[in-house]
PyMOL commands that place a pseudoatom at each C-alpha (Angstrom):
pseudoatom trace, name=CA, resn=MET, resi=1, chain=A, elem=C, hetatm=0, pos=[-23.090, -6.972, -62.837]
pseudoatom trace, name=CA, resn=THR, resi=2, chain=A, elem=C, hetatm=0, pos=[-24.034, -4.827, -65.692]
pseudoatom trace, name=CA, resn=ASP, resi=3, chain=A, elem=C, hetatm=0, pos=[-27.523, -3.240, -66.218]
pseudoatom trace, name=CA, resn=PRO, resi=4, chain=A, elem=C, hetatm=0, pos=[-28.813, -4.673, -69.477]
pseudoatom trace, name=CA, resn=LEU, resi=5, chain=A, elem=C, hetatm=0, pos=[-29.952, -1.983, -72.184]
pseudoatom trace, name=CA, resn=LEU, resi=6, chain=A, elem=C, hetatm=0, pos=[-33.486, -2.759, -73.470]
pseudoatom trace, name=CA, resn=THR, resi=7, chain=A, elem=C, hetatm=0, pos=[-34.703, -1.641, -77.030]
pseudoatom trace, name=CA, resn=VAL, resi=8, chain=A, elem=C, hetatm=0, pos=[-37.863, 0.352, -77.234]
pseudoatom trace, name=CA, resn=ALA, resi=9, chain=A, elem=C, hetatm=0, pos=[-39.761, -2.774, -78.127]
pseudoatom trace, name=CA, resn=GLN, resi=10, chain=A, elem=C, hetatm=0, pos=[-38.435, -4.802, -75.196]
pseudoatom trace, name=CA, resn=ALA, resi=11, chain=A, elem=C, hetatm=0, pos=[-39.362, -1.959, -72.885]
pseudoatom trace, name=CA, resn=ALA, resi=12, chain=A, elem=C, hetatm=0, pos=[-42.868, -1.782, -74.420]
pseudoatom trace, name=CA, resn=GLU, resi=13, chain=A, elem=C, hetatm=0, pos=[-43.337, -5.586, -73.894]
pseudoatom trace, name=CA, resn=ARG, resi=14, chain=A, elem=C, hetatm=0, pos=[-42.191, -5.231, -70.332]
pseudoatom trace, name=CA, resn=LEU, resi=15, chain=A, elem=C, hetatm=0, pos=[-44.685, -2.437, -69.693]
pseudoatom trace, name=CA, resn=GLY, resi=16, chain=A, elem=C, hetatm=0, pos=[-47.387, -4.454, -71.652]
pseudoatom trace, name=CA, resn=THR, resi=17, chain=A, elem=C, hetatm=0, pos=[-47.970, -1.620, -74.118]
pseudoatom trace, name=CA, resn=THR, resi=18, chain=A, elem=C, hetatm=0, pos=[-47.110, -0.676, -77.845]
pseudoatom trace, name=CA, resn=ALA, resi=19, chain=A, elem=C, hetatm=0, pos=[-43.705, 0.810, -78.672]
pseudoatom trace, name=CA, resn=ARG, resi=20, chain=A, elem=C, hetatm=0, pos=[-45.426, 4.074, -79.114]
pseudoatom trace, name=CA, resn=PHE, resi=21, chain=A, elem=C, hetatm=0, pos=[-45.749, 4.738, -75.298]
pseudoatom trace, name=CA, resn=PRO, resi=22, chain=A, elem=C, hetatm=0, pos=[-41.969, 4.249, -74.394]
pseudoatom trace, name=CA, resn=ARG, resi=23, chain=A, elem=C, hetatm=0, pos=[-41.205, 6.547, -77.288]
pseudoatom trace, name=CA, resn=ARG, resi=24, chain=A, elem=C, hetatm=0, pos=[-43.466, 9.080, -76.083]
pseudoatom trace, name=CA, resn=LEU, resi=25, chain=A, elem=C, hetatm=0, pos=[-41.869, 8.924, -72.423]
pseudoatom trace, name=CA, resn=ILE, resi=26, chain=A, elem=C, hetatm=0, pos=[-38.471, 9.334, -74.253]
pseudoatom trace, name=CA, resn=ALA, resi=27, chain=A, elem=C, hetatm=0, pos=[-39.701, 12.326, -76.355]
pseudoatom trace, name=CA, resn=GLU, resi=28, chain=A, elem=C, hetatm=0, pos=[-41.238, 14.010, -73.353]
pseudoatom trace, name=CA, resn=ARG, resi=29, chain=A, elem=C, hetatm=0, pos=[-38.082, 13.319, -71.140]
pseudoatom trace, name=CA, resn=ARG, resi=30, chain=A, elem=C, hetatm=0, pos=[-40.104, 11.553, -68.667]
pseudoatom trace, name=CA, resn=ILE, resi=31, chain=A, elem=C, hetatm=0, pos=[-37.700, 8.578, -68.400]
pseudoatom trace, name=CA, resn=ALA, resi=32, chain=A, elem=C, hetatm=0, pos=[-33.899, 8.348, -68.613]
pseudoatom trace, name=CA, resn=PHE, resi=33, chain=A, elem=C, hetatm=0, pos=[-32.310, 6.724, -71.790]
pseudoatom trace, name=CA, resn=VAL, resi=34, chain=A, elem=C, hetatm=0, pos=[-29.136, 6.035, -73.483]
pseudoatom trace, name=CA, resn=LYS, resi=35, chain=A, elem=C, hetatm=0, pos=[-28.336, 7.098, -77.117]
pseudoatom trace, name=CA, resn=VAL, resi=36, chain=A, elem=C, hetatm=0, pos=[-26.117, 4.577, -78.715]
pseudoatom trace, name=CA, resn=GLY, resi=37, chain=A, elem=C, hetatm=0, pos=[-25.322, 6.194, -82.177]
pseudoatom trace, name=CA, resn=SER, resi=38, chain=A, elem=C, hetatm=0, pos=[-28.718, 6.688, -83.496]
pseudoatom trace, name=CA, resn=HIS, resi=39, chain=A, elem=C, hetatm=0, pos=[-30.443, 3.968, -81.499]
pseudoatom trace, name=CA, resn=VAL, resi=40, chain=A, elem=C, hetatm=0, pos=[-32.192, 4.584, -78.153]
pseudoatom trace, name=CA, resn=ARG, resi=41, chain=A, elem=C, hetatm=0, pos=[-31.901, 2.299, -75.217]
pseudoatom trace, name=CA, resn=ILE, resi=42, chain=A, elem=C, hetatm=0, pos=[-33.409, 2.120, -71.821]
pseudoatom trace, name=CA, resn=LYS, resi=43, chain=A, elem=C, hetatm=0, pos=[-31.670, 0.497, -68.814]
pseudoatom trace, name=CA, resn=GLU, resi=44, chain=A, elem=C, hetatm=0, pos=[-33.661, -2.139, -67.166]
pseudoatom trace, name=CA, resn=SER, resi=45, chain=A, elem=C, hetatm=0, pos=[-33.178, -0.625, -63.727]
pseudoatom trace, name=CA, resn=VAL, resi=46, chain=A, elem=C, hetatm=0, pos=[-34.516, 2.767, -65.002]
pseudoatom trace, name=CA, resn=LEU, resi=47, chain=A, elem=C, hetatm=0, pos=[-37.478, 1.040, -66.357]
pseudoatom trace, name=CA, resn=ALA, resi=48, chain=A, elem=C, hetatm=0, pos=[-37.977, -0.807, -63.022]
pseudoatom trace, name=CA, resn=ALA, resi=49, chain=A, elem=C, hetatm=0, pos=[-37.716, 2.449, -61.191]
pseudoatom trace, name=CA, resn=TYR, resi=50, chain=A, elem=C, hetatm=0, pos=[-40.386, 3.970, -63.530]
pseudoatom trace, name=CA, resn=ILE, resi=51, chain=A, elem=C, hetatm=0, pos=[-42.780, 1.241, -62.799]
pseudoatom trace, name=CA, resn=GLU, resi=52, chain=A, elem=C, hetatm=0, pos=[-42.038, 1.434, -59.031]
pseudoatom trace, name=CA, resn=GLY, resi=53, chain=A, elem=C, hetatm=0, pos=[-42.441, 5.178, -59.142]
pseudoatom trace, name=CA, resn=ASN, resi=54, chain=A, elem=C, hetatm=0, pos=[-45.724, 5.038, -60.849]
pseudoatom trace, name=CA, resn=THR, resi=55, chain=A, elem=C, hetatm=0, pos=[-47.344, 2.210, -58.794]
pseudoatom trace, name=CA, resn=VAL, resi=56, chain=A, elem=C, hetatm=0, pos=[-50.469, 3.302, -57.219]
pseudoatom trace, name=CA, resn=GLN, resi=57, chain=A, elem=C, hetatm=0, pos=[-51.184, 1.615, -53.734]
pseudoatom trace, name=CA, resn=PRO, resi=58, chain=A, elem=C, hetatm=0, pos=[-54.796, 0.604, -52.844]
pseudoatom trace, name=CA, resn=ILE, resi=59, chain=A, elem=C, hetatm=0, pos=[-56.550, 2.666, -50.236]
pseudoatom trace, name=CA, resn=ARG, resi=60, chain=A, elem=C, hetatm=0, pos=[-57.250, 0.481, -47.157]
pseudoatom trace, name=CA, resn=ARG, resi=61, chain=A, elem=C, hetatm=0, pos=[-60.367, 1.516, -45.463]
pseudoatom trace, name=CA, resn=PRO, resi=62, chain=A, elem=C, hetatm=0, pos=[-61.482, 0.003, -42.323]
pseudoatom trace, name=CA, resn=ARG, resi=63, chain=A, elem=C, hetatm=0, pos=[-64.566, -2.164, -42.753]
pseudoatom trace, name=CA, resn=SER, resi=64, chain=A, elem=C, hetatm=0, pos=[-67.752, -0.874, -41.112]
pseudoatom trace, name=CA, resn=ARG, resi=65, chain=A, elem=C, hetatm=0, pos=[-69.157, -3.358, -38.537]
pseudoatom trace, name=CA, resn=TYR, resi=66, chain=A, elem=C, hetatm=0, pos=[-72.543, -2.518, -39.737]
pseudoatom trace, name=CA, resn=GLY, resi=67, chain=A, elem=C, hetatm=0, pos=[-73.786, -3.124, -43.153]
pseudoatom trace, name=CA, resn=ARG, resi=68, chain=A, elem=C, hetatm=0, pos=[-75.231, -0.268, -45.215]
pseudoatom trace, name=CA, resn=ALA, resi=69, chain=A, elem=C, hetatm=0, pos=[-78.839, 0.887, -44.608]
pseudoatom trace, name=CA, resn=ALA, resi=70, chain=A, elem=C, hetatm=0, pos=[-81.319, -0.428, -47.065]
for i in range(1, 70): cmd.bond("trace and resi %d" % i, "trace and resi %d" % (i + 1))
show_as sticks, trace
zoom trace
Protein backbone atom coordinates (compact mmCIF):
# COMPACT_ATOMS: atom_id res chain seq x y z
CA MET A 1 0.00 0.00 0.00
CA THR A 2 1.12 3.52 -0.67
CA ASP A 3 0.79 6.33 1.81
CA PRO A 4 -1.30 9.07 0.14
CA LEU A 5 0.12 12.57 -0.01
CA LEU A 6 -2.24 15.31 1.15
CA THR A 7 -2.25 18.92 0.02
CA VAL A 8 -2.09 21.63 2.64
CA ALA A 9 -5.82 22.25 2.14
CA GLN A 10 -6.63 18.55 2.63
CA ALA A 11 -4.47 18.41 5.77
CA ALA A 12 -6.21 21.50 7.11
CA GLU A 13 -9.59 19.90 6.46
CA ARG A 14 -8.56 16.74 8.36
CA LEU A 15 -7.35 18.89 11.26
CA GLY A 16 -10.46 21.06 11.19
CA THR A 17 -8.45 24.25 10.74
CA THR A 18 -7.66 26.77 8.06
CA ALA A 19 -4.73 26.19 5.67
CA ARG A 20 -2.66 28.65 7.67
CA PHE A 21 -2.16 26.20 10.57
CA PRO A 22 -0.54 23.34 8.57
CA ARG A 23 1.55 25.91 6.70
CA ARG A 24 2.80 27.22 10.05
CA LEU A 25 3.61 23.67 11.20
CA ILE A 26 5.62 23.22 8.00
CA ALA A 27 7.40 26.58 8.31
CA GLU A 28 8.35 25.84 11.93
CA ARG A 29 9.45 22.29 10.94
CA ARG A 30 7.06 20.82 13.52
CA ILE A 31 5.70 18.27 11.01
CA ALA A 32 7.42 16.23 8.30
CA PHE A 33 6.54 17.13 4.72
CA VAL A 34 7.44 16.30 1.14
CA LYS A 35 8.47 18.83 -1.49
CA VAL A 36 7.23 17.93 -4.98
CA GLY A 37 8.76 20.65 -7.10
CA SER A 38 7.35 23.84 -5.65
CA HIS A 39 4.41 22.02 -4.04
CA VAL A 40 4.29 20.88 -0.43
CA ARG A 41 2.58 17.63 0.53
CA ILE A 42 2.05 15.88 3.86
CA LYS A 43 1.89 12.10 4.14
CA GLU A 44 -1.34 10.86 5.65
CA SER A 45 0.57 8.72 8.16
CA VAL A 46 2.60 11.75 9.30
CA LEU A 47 -0.59 13.72 9.89
CA ALA A 48 -2.11 10.81 11.83
CA ALA A 49 1.07 10.54 13.95
CA TYR A 50 0.96 14.30 14.62
CA ILE A 51 -2.65 14.04 15.79
CA GLU A 52 -1.86 11.00 17.95
CA GLY A 53 1.20 12.65 19.45
CA ASN A 54 -0.71 15.78 20.40
CA THR A 55 -3.79 14.08 21.80
CA VAL A 56 -4.24 14.84 25.49
CA GLN A 57 -5.84 12.12 27.56
CA PRO A 58 -8.36 13.07 30.26
CA ILE A 59 -7.36 12.90 33.89
CA ARG A 60 -9.18 10.16 35.73
CA ARG A 61 -9.77 11.12 39.34
CA PRO A 62 -11.45 8.75 41.74
CA ARG A 63 -14.81 10.08 42.76
CA SER A 64 -15.24 10.95 46.37
CA ARG A 65 -17.79 8.86 48.25
CA TYR A 66 -18.95 12.00 49.96
CA GLY A 67 -20.27 15.12 48.28
CA ARG A 68 -18.82 18.55 48.73
CA ALA A 69 -19.56 20.41 51.91
CA ALA A 70 -22.07 23.18 51.46
